[in-house]
N, C-alpha and C positions, 0 to 999 in steps of 0.2 A: 505493498499500499503505500504511494507518493505521500508525505510530512510534506504540510504547508508550512511556509516559513513562520515565524511568529508575530514576525512586525512589517508590513508593508514599509516602514520607516528607511527598512535596511535589508533591501532585495538583491542590491546591485553589488554589496559586499562580499567577497568571498574569502576563508581560510585557508592557505595552502600549507599542507606540513610536508617540508619536501627535506628529507635525510638524506644526505650524499656520504663516504669512504671517510671523511676525518669531519664532517661535523652538520649538524639539522638547522635548518631555519622553519621557523614560522613565519610567512606574507601576507599579509593583504593584499587583496586586489578587486580593484574597482572597476567595474566594466558597463559602460552603456552604449549608444550606436557607435559612437566615433572617439569612446576613448576606452582604454587598457590600461591601468596606472596601478602600479605595484609599490606596496612599502613594505621593509621590511620589519617589524616587530620585537623578534628575539632570535637568538642565533648565539647556540650552544654548543659545546665539542663532543665530536665523537669519536674517543681512546678506547680501541680495542684492550684487553684483558688476558694477559698469559696467564694460565692456570697451569696445575699439572698435568691435566690430560687433553692441553691443549690452547688455541689461540679464540678467545671469543668475542663474542660481542657484549660489553654492558648495556642491556637492552634496557633493564631500570631504570640506570639512569636517562637513557636514549628518550624513557616516556616519562621522568619526570620534566626532564625538557620539552614534551609536549605539553605538558599542563602549563607547564609553565607562559611556554610563546601562547597558547591560546587563552593563557588570564592578560598576558598583554593587550592581544587582540581586545577584549571582551571590555578591556579599559580605553580602546582606542573607540572604543561604539557599539560593536558587537556585529558579527555575523550571519548571515545568510545561512550558510553550509559551510561544512569542512570536507577537505578532499586530503589523502595522505597518500605518499609515492615514496618509495626507498630504490633501494639497489636489489637486484635477485637473486634466485636460486638459496640464498638461506632461511631458514625455519626456526619458529619453534616449535615442542611437542607438548603437548597438553594431556595430561592423565584423564580418567573419568569423573574426578570432578572438576575436570578445568583448570586447573594447575599446572602452571608452566614446570616442566622437566626438566629444567638446567638451563643457564644460558645458552643462549644462541651460538654454533659454532659458527667460526669469520673464517669466507670462501678459502682465503689465501695462508689456511691451516694444513698441515702436510697431511693428515690422517686419509685424506684421500687417492695418497701416490699410490700407484698400482691396481687401483682398483677397479678401474676400467676393463683392465685387462679378464680381469674375476668375472665379470661382468658378458663379457664380450665372451665369453665360455656359451654363457646361459642365453642372450640375445647377441647375436653378431653385431656389429658396427652397420653394417650392411642394411642389418632389418630395422634397428635404432634408428638411421634414416629417413629411411623410408616410410615410416611413422612418424617422427615427430620433426624431422628438417631439423635438427638440432646443430647447432656448429660443435663437435669435441670439444668441450673445455672439462679439463679433470676433476674439478668441482663443479661441476654439473651437479641437481639436486639429486639424481636417479642413481650418481657415483659416494654424495653422502647418503644418503640412507644405506646403500649397500657394507660400505663403510661400519655403519653400527652394527649391522645385523648383528642380530645374538647378543645385545648388549641388556643391560636391565633395564636403561632408559628405551630403549624401542622394544622391551615385552612390554612394558607400560605402558606406553602410548596409547593414545583413542583418538588423537585431534592431530593432524600437521597442520601450523601456519607458517604460509612465508610472512617475512617482518615485516610487510607493510598490512596484512589482515591480521596479525596477531595483534599489532599496536591499536588496529580498527576495534577489534574486538576487542580490547579491553575499554574504548572510548565510549562502547553500543552496547557490549554483550552480547553481537552477534557475531554468528562462523559464516565464512563465505572464501572463496576463492578466486581474486579477479582474472580472466582470463587472460591476460596482455604478462602477466607475472607468471602466469601457470605454465606459461607456452614456453618460459625457460627451462621447466624445470628438467625435461628429459622423459616426464610421464604423461605427458598430453599429444594428442593424435592431430598434424597439422592440417589434416583431411579432413577430420570430420568435429572438430574444435570442443571436443570431450576428452576427459580424462581414458587414457590408451589400456584395455583391460590386457591386449599381446602383449601388450610390460608389463603391467604390475603384476600379473598371475605366474608367467613363468620365474619372475622374480619374487616370489610370495611377498606382496607388499598389499597390506588388505587395504580394499579402495574404500572402507569405509574410512580410512584413514583419512583420506580427501576429501574436504569439504564439496559441497555447489558450486558451480561456479558465477562469477557474476562478471554483467560486463561494465565498460564505462558507464558512470549515467546511471547506473542501478541507485537506487536511496538502499542504503546498507545500513538505516534506522538512526535513532538519537541518541542524543549523550544519556550514560546513564546517571543517576542524580546525584550521587558522591562524585561526579566530574563535572558537573552544572554546579554544582555548592565551591567548589575547590577554583573554578575558570571565572565563574560568575556570567557564564554562559544563560542562556535561556534553557531549559532543561527538554524543550522540544524544537533546540536548534538540530537540523539534520544532517548526518553524516553521506555524505553524496560518496558513490563509487568513482573514482576517474580511474585512468591508465595508472595503475598504481605501480608500476615497471618504470621509472625514472627517462628512461630513453623512449620509451614510447610517448608518455608527456611528452619530450623534449621535442621528439617531433609531430606529437599536433602542433607544436608552434613554431614548425618549419616555415619561414615567411615566403612561401612562393606560390607566384601567380602561373607557371607556366609549367606542363605535366611532365616534363622530360629533365626534371630534377636528380642530383643525388644529392646526402645530407651525411655528415659529418657530426655527430655528437661526440663536441671531446673535453672532456675531464677528465676521472681518473685514469679512464679507460679512452678510448676515441670509436666509439663505434661507426664505421661509414658501411653505409651502401644505399636499397632502392627502398621506394614503394609500390608494393605490386597487387593485384587483386587477386594473387594464387600463389603458391608454395613452389615453387625451385624443387622438385623431389629428386634428382638425376644421378647417375652416379659421377659424371664431372660436377656436380653439386659439392656433394660430399669428400671427392677427394681433393677441390679447391676448400674444402674446411666454412662451407656459408652458413647460416643458420638462419630461420624462416621464422619469425618470433609476430604474434598478433600485434595490430595495432587495432588503434578504435575504426567500429565501423566492416567490420570484416578485413581490413588492410593487410599485407602481407608487410614488414619491416626485412627486407631481404637483406644481411649485413655480416659484416665479420666483424668481432670486437681485438680489437686491437692495445695494446699495451701503450698507453696516452699519457697524459702529462706528471702520471704516478713517475716515472723515468728521472722526469725534472724534478719533480717534490723532492725523491728521497734521494736527488743528489741536495738538491739544500737543507734536507736535515741533515744529511751526513756532513756537512760543511759549515752547517751549525753548529751540531759537535765539536768540529775540531776549530773554531775561533774561527773560520774564513767570512767572507763579504756574504750576504746572500740574499740584497737588495737586488727584486725583479730587474728594473729598469737597469741595473749597473750590469748585471749580465747580461740580458738581453743586447744592450749595447756593445758588449766586449763581444757580443756572439756574431753579431754584423760583421763588424770588423775581422772576423776571426778568417781563415782562406778555407775557402766551401772544398765542400769532399775530400775535406783531410783525414777523415775517417769515417766511417760508418757500421751501424749496428743493424742485426732483426729484433726490433723492438719487444718479438716475442718469445725469444729465444726463453729456454724454462728457467734459467740464472738470473733473468731479472724478476721472477713471480713476488717472492717472497722482502721482507721487509730487509734492511738492512744497507751495506756499504755500497750502495749503487755504483759511486765514480771508480773505484775498485773494480768493480763488478765488467762496467763497461770498458775502464784500463787493458782488464786479463783477456775480454775479447779481442778488440783489436792486438795484442798480441798471440794471441790462438788464431788467430787468420791474418796473421804476418803481416799486417798495417800499423804504418805507427802512432804509438799513443798518443794524442790529445796532449799536448806540456801547459796548460793553464783551464780556468774555469770556463775562460769565452770559448775557447775550443774546445770543450765538453760537452757544452750546450750546445752550441750549433752543427756536433756531432747526433745530440739527444733530436734536435727539431730537424734539420735532413730528415734523419732515419725516418722520423715520423710521415713527415713529407711523402716519401719515400713510400714509405708503409700503406696510406692513403691512394696513391696515384694505383699500385699495384692494385689494391681490393677494386677501388672504383672501377679498373677498367677490365678485372675479371667479372666483376658482377654485373657489368654491362655486357657484358661477352655471353654468359652465364646466361642472362635473363633475356637477349634477345633485345635489350632497350640500346636508346641514344643518350647520351647526357648534355645536355647543352650550356649547364653553372654547376656550382656546389654551392649548398647551403652551408656552412660551420656556426651551429648554434653552441652554447656553453659556456662554460670560463675558460676555453682554449682559446675563445673567438676575439676573449679581451689581450689576444698575444702577437701583437701585427707581425714578428717575423717570422712565425706558424703559419701567418692565412697568407704572406707572401711567399711564402717558399711551398704552401699547397698550391697558390694556383700557378706559380712556376711549374712546379713538379709536374702536374696534372695536365698544364695547357689551357686550361680553363679558367672563365671567369671564375669568381670567392666573394660570397654574400656573405661577410662576418654580423654576427648575430640574432637575434639576441642573447645577452648575456644568460639572462634570467628565462632560459626558454621550459625547465621542465618546470618550474613554477608557475610560468605561462600555461603550461596545458594542462597542466593541473585545474589552475583557476576555470578557462573556458569549460572544459569539459563540466565543471559544477555549472557558469552559468548556461549554458548550452540546456541543461535540465531543469534550471529556471524558468527557462527556454527565451531569455534574454539575447541570444544572437542563435546560426545557423547551424548549415550543416560543415562539412571542416576547411570547404573551401570558403568559405564565409569565414568563420573563425582566422582563416592564417591571411585572410585578405585585412582583417582587422589589427592583424599582427605588423604585418606588411606596412598601413598605414599610420599606427600608431609607435612602433621600438624605432629607438636609433640603431639604424644598419650603416657598416661600412662595403666599400668595394675595394675589390682587387683585382688588375689585371695581369696577366702572365706577364713578365718580363724576363729579360738576361737569354742567356744559351740552353735553346731546347734541346744541342746535341750534347752538350754538359749532361743536363738530368738524364739524358739516353743513356750516358756510358754510364753515371752515375747506376744507373738502374742495375746495368748488366754485369757492374761489378757487384752489388749486390747480391744478385742473385746469385753470382758465382759464388759466396761466401754462404747462402741458401739451401746449393746443391751442395758445397763440401763438407 
């Protein structure tokens, strides 16, 4: 049943709870026919915790941050609804009483090392892809569940909730699984749009563990009394299901006005790909390790995960520990002056996955591949950003070929869109114009889905036109030596083969 907002006086104000890998925010969005304005009312850290049994998310601290943010939203004048998005694949398990069975594991934990091979003994990688269309990543939910099989926690579990669904459960008391995030688990059938018995049954996963699916725009309930009392929000305030996978929300807010666009949602990860009407489930697509994840309105996000600004931020974290400069403008200015293509890396090399000494790992990669080692911070940052631009180029060209699509321009959204050097390098590498922004694409997509559920905006095309008309965008044209980029791409391909 659709819940009526408590007061028409604030029907156009929506709260986006947006959690990323390093921080969470609560952002208010005011939506009208010709306006789309954001105000951040609360930001809080997302600091994982290493316990004796592995790396975990401090989900209780995250939920407290959400409550504090919603309290600030109430002080700012109240909201008409709330939507929640986070990263994908990680989950909490509830027991028969609905209590959380331990803090959710972090996807960068090593517990899934070698687990995929065990799963493939039961369901082949070819079959997994034919059903799910999902890129192989060692931390996909299906592998996390397999790594925990036989544990006391698994035996006691009665409900699995992905992180945004867990937060919605704590806000409303209701249970559900939002479909854009469900499609990242390796348990979801890309063809039918439901949970896959072909995977669950052979792997011994009880289908009852997985909640009913919800679509973006569906009502998820209203605030529990104690949540309303703490935040000061009206207890009738609805929680609206949004595209709860943060990338799915970001793609909603891609300001594309032409059909033949590509997107890169660039933050901790770079998610680069196309928006399609149907999944691409061919063997060639599997071999290229592309994913088919759900977007809103039945669209498919055909993309590949690339290790994104994680590399840069881990370098900065290590340099900070050693007392070296970490100001982003200084590092980028030094990188802009550094020698082009001095050294290149594969951003997705396994040694770059875990937290740690990223500069040292990059230097070791260069030695292993017979390249000179970057001699200073500027050279190393240049190496990272040129390598990301080349990964963007390779991924988008492969996606276009596999899907039989042309690309006329690239929309780069998310935090990485603030990085002028990366945006220009991406235009140079791809040979395509790049439109950078909006930076807060995920929060915008979250808010737009809520606004559409309230009847304030139209279809996906209308939402994107509103973003294009109201948000600050920057434009980059390809420049420089295209042949030099071709040579760099061929050189990096040689390291990948090697």
